[in-house]
N, C-alpha and C positions, 0 to 999 in steps of 0.2 A: 563584416568584420573580420579579424583574422586571429586562426587558434595560434600563432604566438604568443599571444596573451595569457596561454595556460600555459601552467610549471612542466617545463622539461623533461622531469622523470613522469608528469602524468603520461604525456602522448608518448615517450617511448614505451612507459608500460603497455598501454591501449595497443601499440605498434604492434607488440611481440603476441599481445594476448588475441588479437582477433584478425582475421583474412583482411587483404587490402579492402574489399569492397564493404566490410561491414565496419572498419577504421574508419572508411569515407563518409558512412554513413552517420555512423554517430559526431564526425564533427560537421555535417550539415545539421545533425540534431542541435548541437550547441551554438550556432549560429543563429537559430531558427528563434524568431519570435509569434510562437503559436496564438491561437484565437482562444476562446475563452469554451471552459470543458464545462459541463453540468451533469449534474444528476437530480433527474425530477425525485423528489421525495412521495415514494407511493403512499407513506400515513398521512398525506395530507394533500396531496394535489394526482391528477393521473396526468400519462403524458400530452392530452390535449392542451393542458392549462400554457405549456411551457409553448407550445407549435400559437397556439392564439396569442400569448404575451411578446413573442418575437413577430408575429404577424401586427400585433397595434403597434407595436417600437418602429417596424420598416426594417427588422432587423434579417441576414442570411442567417439559417440554419440547418443543422446534417442532424439526421435521427441515425444512430448507429444500429446497425441489422445485427448484431452480435448480441442488444442487449435495449430495448424499447423505452429503458428510463436514460441512457446516456444519449448526448447531444455535445456537439460542438457547434457554437453561436459565433456566428460573426460580426467584425464591425463595431466591437464593443467594447470596453476595458472591465476590468475583473470590477475594480474599484467604483466605477459606476453604478453597478446594478446593486451593491449590497445594499442601499440606504431607499432602495425602490420597496412598496406594500411586499408585493409578492415574495422578496427576501428575505423581509424581516418577519414575515410570517411563517418562514420555513418552507414553503412550497418547493421552492429549488437550491441546492445546491451546489457550490462551486469545487466541485474533483474533478482531478486530473483524470483521462480515463484509464492509464497505468493504475493510479491508486486505487481504482475499483477491481482490477484484477483479485487480488487475493482472496477478498468476501466470493467473489463468485467461483472460482478454485475450490474454496472451504465448503460450498453451498449447505450449509444449515439447514437443518429441519425443524418445523414447528415443534414444540413439545419435546426439544433437546436442553442438553446443558453446555453453554458457551461459555468459555473465557476468551476476552480479550485482553492482552496483556499490559499492552504500552497503547493505551488506547488514546489521549489526548493527540488532539483535538476533538474527536468525536467522529472522524469521517468514517471512517469502516465501523466503528459503534453502532452507529445511524442506520448503516447499509445493511448490518445486521439486523438490527431488529427491524425495517424495512421488509427485506427479502420472506422472516419469519412472521411476521405482520404482527409484533410483537406478542406471540404467542410460544416463549420459550425461557428459560430461568436463563439469563445472558449477566454476568457479570463483568465490567470492567472496571479497570485499573490506571491509576498514575500515580506516581510517588511524590512529585514535586506539585507542594499547594498551589500555585498559581494555574499551571497548564490542570490541577483538576478543577481547577472554578472555571475553566475555558470549556473544559467536556462536560459538564455540566449543565453549561448554561447552553450547549448544542445539543444537549439530550434533549432538556427544556423544547429549547424554538423549532425539535424537528419532531416533538411529540414521540420519543422514544423509551419504553421502557427499559428500565436496568436497576443494578443493583451499581450501585457508585462505593470504590474501595479506594481512601486513599494511601495508598501502600505502595511499596515493590512486588509484584507481582508472583516473585519468587519466594517469597516469605508464605505466600498460600499454601506450599507445599502439602504441609502437615493437615493442615486444615481440610485440603482438598486432595488427597491423596488418591490417584485413579477415578476419580469422579466426574469429569467432563466429555460430553461426546464430543465435542467440538474444541479445537485451539487456536487461538489467532493469535501468532507470535511476529508483529511487526515492528520489529525493533529499529531503535535509535541505531545511524552507522554513518558513516560519511557523505554521503546524499550527492558521492559522483553523477547518477544520474538525472540530478536536478541543476548541473552545471548548465548555467548560460553566460555567454559572453555581452550579453545584456543587463546582466546582474556581476559585477566585480566580485561583491560579497559572497558569491557562491562558489567561488573557486580561489581565493586572494589567501585563507588560509590551508589549504591542500597543502600537506606536508607525505613524504612517502614512507614516514610512519604512521598515518593515521587507521590503517587495515587492521594493522596490530594490535594499536591502543583500544581500537570497537572492538576486536572479535573476543578478548577477555570476558566484556560485560554481555556480547551475544550468545559467548556460549553458556554461560551460565543461566541465562534467561531462557533460551532453549532447551538445558537439559530440567530446569525445572517445569517448563509448560510439557515434555513429555512423563513427567513423573505426574501430573495431572490428569493425564488422560486416560480415559480407561482402556483398557485391551478391546480393539476393535475400532476405537476411535481415533478422528482424525485432527492429525496438524497441521497448520500451512505456516510456514517461516518466509518471512518477505522482509527487504529491505528497499532501499532505490539507491543503490551504489549498484558500480562496474567492479569493486574488488573482490577477486577470488578469495582472497583468507576471510570476511566478511559473509561470502555466498556458499558457492558448491564445496570449496575444502574445509569451511567450518562446517557445515553439515556433512559432510564425511567421517571430518575426526568425532563429531559428536557421537553421531551412532555408531562409530568404531567402540568406542568405548561403555556404552551403555551396557549395562547388566541384564535387559529386558530387551526383548526382541523388536526391532522398528523395521518396518518395508518403506521405502522410497519410491512412491508411485507418478508414474510419468506425468507430469503437467501439460493438458492441454491449451492454447493459445490460437484466438483468434486470426486468420489471417490479414486481418487489418495492424496489427502489429509487426513489427520487423524485428526477428526474435532472433535468438541463438542457445540452441537445444544441447543441453550435455546430456552425455551418456546416460549420467546416473538417473534421466529423468526430468531434473527441475531445468528449470527455463530462464533464461535472459531476456528480459524485452530491450530490446536496445535503444537508446535513444535516437530520434530519427525529427523529419517534420511532423509526424502527425502526434510524435507522444513522449513523455521522458523516459528515464529508461528506470529499470526494476527487475527485481530478482524474485522467484517463486518457487517452493520446494511443497510439496507436497508429502506428508509422511503418516504413516498407516502403525497403529503399533496395536501387533500380534498378540 
């Protein structure tokens, strides 16, 4: 498929934003139909359960070296899996490898206080719950009532223990000022990292002003998240876009404005991913034949 289908302004910006090699990698990523990517839900199953499932179904699989719970499954479509018993019981969960990165960078500990600010549909909330083995105070938010219901369903299905708040997470800052040990701000964004030439809806509505429009809300959420983080606590800010206005430039502008001290720590990402490392320490995972695009920044409140 030709990338000529994409908005010319988007292509021009990406060409100016990245090296020639990185740009070509991104274009290949936009063309690629990737295999199904799965996270084993360790609250209900062990990795061997997925291996046996694939062997029984005659499916090829790859277990990721950087995370024993992450798999790529070949020769099957996502929609063909969801009606099968193992998926209806919450043993396995469809989640892209890039989407699993923010929680691994956050790396919360058992016994801690954790906030997931924009939690629906529940992918990262349930990943956090599994990582801490349901032994933490986990507060998860979404302000949209339909998405909050979807979040509640995902929590139940995967056996994740969390306090669900149907509200704008930023409105919690007076109740939880300097309270949480860990905050995940995986914010709504323009979604450029998820563009697929096979899905016209993923790029059809893109405009050159998307980054400006989304950044206003992202800035508000990030500021609120830092307010709710205790001194010494860790916040991970993430998006699934490539827009600098929503990513590295936004983080830099928020940190420059804050009255309290925040240090940006270097994000380390496994070599499986194609990455663009920013001087400030944050990282962009580039769309490639292996994974969709993502951005991750790691912020420590001092």
